[in-house]
C-alpha positions as CSV (number, residue, x, y, z in Angstrom):
1,M,28.1,65.1,9.6
2,P,29.3,67.6,6.8
3,V,30.9,65.6,3.6
4,Q,34.9,66.7,3.1
5,Q,35.8,64.5,0.3
6,L,34.4,62.4,-2.2
7,D,35.7,59.5,0.3
8,D,33.0,59.9,3.1
9,I,30.3,58.8,0.2
10,F,31.7,56.4,-2.3
11,N,34.2,53.6,-1.8
12,A,35.8,52.3,-4.7
13,G,37.4,49.0,-4.8
14,A,35.8,47.6,-1.4
15,D,35.8,43.4,-2.2
16,V,32.4,41.5,-2.7
17,L,32.5,39.0,-0.1
18,G,29.5,37.4,-1.1
19,T,25.9,38.1,-2.4
20,V,22.2,36.7,-1.7
21,Q,19.1,37.2,-3.9
22,D,15.8,37.8,-2.2
23,A,12.5,36.0,-3.6
24,N,12.0,39.9,-5.0
25,G,15.2,38.9,-7.3
26,T,16.9,42.0,-5.4
27,I,20.7,41.3,-4.9
28,L,22.2,42.1,-1.7
29,A,26.0,42.5,-1.5
30,Q,28.4,42.1,1.9
31,T,31.6,44.3,0.9
32,G,34.6,44.3,3.1
33,D,38.6,43.3,2.3
34,V,39.2,39.7,1.4
35,V,42.5,39.5,2.2
36,A,42.0,41.1,5.9
37,E,38.7,39.0,6.2
38,T,37.4,41.4,8.0
39,V,33.3,43.0,6.7
40,A,32.1,46.8,6.0
41,G,28.8,46.5,5.2
42,D,26.0,43.9,5.0
43,G,22.9,43.8,2.9
44,G,24.3,46.6,0.3
45,E,22.3,47.2,-2.5
46,W,23.1,45.8,-5.6
47,W,21.7,48.0,-8.3
48,Q,22.1,47.8,-11.9
49,Q,20.8,48.7,-15.8
50,E,16.8,47.7,-16.4
51,G,17.1,44.6,-18.5
52,F,20.3,43.2,-16.9
53,V,21.2,40.7,-14.2
54,S,23.9,39.2,-12.9
55,R,26.0,38.5,-10.3
56,P,29.6,38.0,-9.4
57,A,31.5,34.8,-8.8
58,D,32.3,34.1,-5.0
59,A,35.1,35.5,-3.4
60,D,38.1,33.6,-2.9
61,S,38.9,33.5,1.1
62,G,41.7,35.2,1.7
63,S,42.7,36.3,-1.8
64,A,41.0,37.8,-4.3
65,A,37.3,39.2,-5.3
66,C,35.0,41.1,-7.2
67,Q,35.1,44.5,-6.3
68,A,32.9,47.2,-6.2
69,V,32.6,50.9,-6.5
70,T,29.6,51.5,-3.2
71,L,27.5,54.7,-2.3
72,N,28.0,55.1,1.2
73,R,24.1,55.8,2.6
74,G,24.7,55.2,6.7
75,T,22.1,52.6,7.2
76,F,23.0,50.3,4.0
77,D,25.6,50.7,1.2
78,V,24.5,50.8,-2.5
79,V,26.4,48.8,-5.2
80,I,26.6,51.1,-8.1
81,A,29.6,49.3,-10.3
82,T,32.0,46.3,-10.6
83,R,34.7,44.8,-11.7
84,D,36.3,41.2,-11.4
85,L,40.2,40.8,-12.4
86,R,40.1,37.4,-11.6
87,G,40.9,34.5,-14.7
88,T,40.5,36.1,-17.8
89,R,38.3,38.4,-19.5
90,P,37.3,39.1,-23.1
91,Q,39.0,41.2,-24.9
92,V,37.2,43.8,-27.1
93,A,38.2,46.2,-30.2
94,P,37.0,49.8,-29.7
95,G,33.1,50.3,-30.4
96,E,32.5,46.3,-29.9
97,T,30.8,45.4,-26.9
98,C,30.5,42.0,-25.0
99,V,28.0,40.2,-22.9
100,Y,29.8,37.2,-20.5
101,A,29.5,35.0,-17.8
102,R,32.1,33.0,-16.5
103,G,30.5,31.1,-13.7
104,P,31.7,30.1,-10.5
105,H,35.1,29.7,-11.0
106,Y,35.1,33.1,-13.0
107,Q,36.7,31.1,-16.6
108,G,33.4,30.5,-18.9
109,P,34.0,30.9,-21.9
110,T,30.2,31.5,-22.4
111,K,29.4,34.8,-24.5
112,L,27.8,37.2,-26.8
113,L,30.4,39.4,-28.8
114,L,28.3,42.8,-30.6
115,Q,30.1,43.7,-33.5
116,D,29.9,47.1,-35.7
117,D,32.7,47.7,-38.3
118,G,30.7,50.2,-40.0
119,T,29.9,48.2,-43.1
120,T,28.8,44.8,-41.2
121,Q,27.1,44.1,-37.8
122,T,27.9,41.2,-36.1
123,A,26.6,38.6,-33.3
124,T,28.4,35.9,-32.0
125,L,27.3,33.5,-29.8
126,T,30.0,31.3,-28.1
127,V,29.2,28.7,-25.1
128,G,32.3,26.4,-25.1
129,S,33.3,25.2,-28.2
130,T,29.9,26.0,-29.8
131,Q,29.6,29.0,-31.6
132,I,26.4,31.0,-33.9
133,V,27.3,33.9,-36.2
134,V,24.8,36.6,-37.2
135,K,25.4,38.9,-39.5
136,S,23.8,41.6,-41.2
137,D,24.3,39.9,-44.9
138,G,22.0,37.5,-43.5
139,S,24.2,35.1,-42.9
140,V,23.9,32.4,-40.3
141,T,27.0,30.4,-39.5
142,I,26.8,27.5,-36.9
143,S,29.7,25.2,-35.7
144,A,28.3,22.4,-33.4
145,S,29.4,18.8,-33.6
146,A,25.2,18.2,-33.6
147,V,22.2,20.7,-33.7
148,N,18.4,20.5,-32.9
149,L,15.9,22.3,-34.7
150,A,12.2,20.8,-33.8
151,G,13.0,17.8,-32.7
152,A,15.2,17.1,-36.2
153,T,18.6,15.4,-35.5
154,D,20.1,18.2,-37.7
155,F,19.3,21.3,-40.5
156,A,20.3,19.0,-43.3
157,A,17.4,15.9,-42.0
158,M,14.6,18.7,-41.6
159,A,15.7,20.8,-44.9
160,G,15.8,17.5,-46.7
161,K,12.1,16.7,-45.4
162,T,11.1,20.3,-46.8
163,D,12.1,19.3,-49.9
164,S,10.4,16.3,-50.2
165,N,7.2,17.5,-49.1
166,F,7.7,20.5,-51.3
167,D,8.6,18.3,-54.1
168,T,5.2,16.1,-53.7
169,I,2.9,19.3,-53.6
170,A,4.6,20.9,-56.4
171,A,4.0,17.6,-58.7
172,A,0.2,17.4,-57.5
173,F,-0.1,20.8,-59.0
174,A,1.7,20.6,-62.0
175,A,-0.6,16.9,-62.6
176,A,-3.7,19.2,-62.1
177,T,-5.6,20.6,-65.2
178,P,-6.8,24.2,-64.6
179,G,-10.5,24.6,-65.0
180,P,-12.7,27.6,-66.1
181,M,-13.1,28.7,-62.1
182,E,-9.0,28.4,-61.9
183,P,-7.3,31.3,-63.9
184,G,-4.9,31.5,-61.1
185,L,-3.7,27.5,-61.1
186,A,-1.7,27.7,-64.3
187,A,0.5,31.0,-63.3
188,L,1.1,28.5,-59.9
189,K,2.0,26.3,-62.0
190,A,4.6,27.6,-63.5
191,A,6.0,29.5,-60.8
192,L,6.6,26.2,-59.1
193,S,8.0,24.3,-61.8
194,S,10.4,27.2,-62.3
195,T,12.0,26.3,-58.6
196,P,15.2,24.7,-58.1
197,P,14.9,21.9,-56.4
198,S,16.4,21.3,-52.8
199,V,15.8,24.9,-52.0
200,A,16.0,24.1,-47.9
201,A,18.7,22.1,-48.3
202,S,21.0,24.9,-50.7
203,Q,20.4,27.4,-47.8
204,V,22.1,25.0,-44.9
205,K,25.6,24.6,-44.5
206,I,27.2,22.9,-41.0
207,G,30.6,23.3,-41.0
């Protein structure tokens, strides 16, 4: 049958009634009208950008659902774009990118916000009340009630242990006497003696 208009092959605004993911990772969608509770298509292939996988929250029966743009192929549809207007979505300024997951009740907030004001690039990861901010100036800020790093209870404990070990090594070198076969030891001792104490701890800030 000849195509008379784009509506013959595209459907913009189909409700996603549900999705499943098979053993190969392929996501398949059932589309239709969530308010009228009618099904328009089953097994629609969910196409996304490579390296990115997401599934929408389940439809609220008779009320609202994620919406899709589908390409109608006769045998099955292909979902090529989606949006979900339920709940609150992150606000972004021009030039910003946000990747987020709102969960089954589309609440969140779990998001990664990427920003660039032309001078400083910033990546902000927010999970509940915990936030990690990484900036292009080399700074990393962690706002959390507790931080666990390689078994340490927090960064301060890890930094203190590092400083203690460093001081022990520095003291051992300072006590050594260079021999004829150790021409570099004196220079190493001088470098260690000029290093400020508590190097690791001075780089750790816990808010």
